[in-house]
N, C-alpha and C positions, 0 to 999 in steps of 0.2 A: 275093443272100442267099437268095432263094426256091429257086433251083437248088441252092445249097449244102445247104440244109435237105433238099431232095428226095433228093440223093445220100447224105446221112447215113443216110437210112432205107432206101434200096434197095441200097447197096453193103454187102455183108456180108463185109468183109475186115478188120475191126478186130481188135485183140488180144482184145477181149471175145468175139467170135465164135469165135476160135481156142481160147480158154479153155473156152468152153461145149462145143465139139466134142471136148474131151479132151486138148488140148495143154497143156503147162506154160508158164508165163509166160516162162521163160528160152528156150524153144524157138521162140518166135514170131519170124518173120523181120522185120528192120527195114523191109522193103518195105510191111508192113501199117500202118505209121505214116504213110505218105505219101499216103493218100487222105483223103476228107472225114471219114469216121467214125473212122479211125485217128488223124487229127490232133486231132479233138475229144476222143477218148478220152485221148490223150496229154496234151492241155492240162489236162483235169480231173485226171488221175492224177499228172503230174509237176510242173506249175506251181502248181496250186491245192492239191495234196497230199491229194486224196480217195483213200483206200485201200480202202474197203469196195466190194466188187464190185457189190452191188445199188445202191448210191448212184451208182456210175459208170454203170451201165446206165440209170438214170433220168435222170441229167444228160446223158448222151451221146445217147440215143435218144428222149427225151421233151421235156425242158426246152429244150435247145439248138435242136432243129429248130423247136419251137413259137415260141420267141422270134425266131429268124432269119426265119421265115415271116411273123410278125406285123410285125416292123420292115420287112421287104422289102415287104409289102403296103401298109403306111402310106406308104412312099416312092414306090411306084408309083401310089398313089391321087392324089397331087398332079399337077396339070397343068403342062406346060412352057409358060412364057410367054416369047415372044421379043420 
């Protein structure tokens, strides 16, 4: 979860990044939906139906990585007992 959250922040290949750099939403290649930030963006956009671009940015690049890192950190914190 921590690694997934890290790659959401450092991989700049989501449809949001393509939109910000001047491409239309229809011109974005489907390959951009297959990495961490693209999958998260697609999850919020198509499954949860958030359509506002600024809300998508906050959910994709702020809320989701924070929650994933927090949950991953809590899971790593516990010790393994054999």
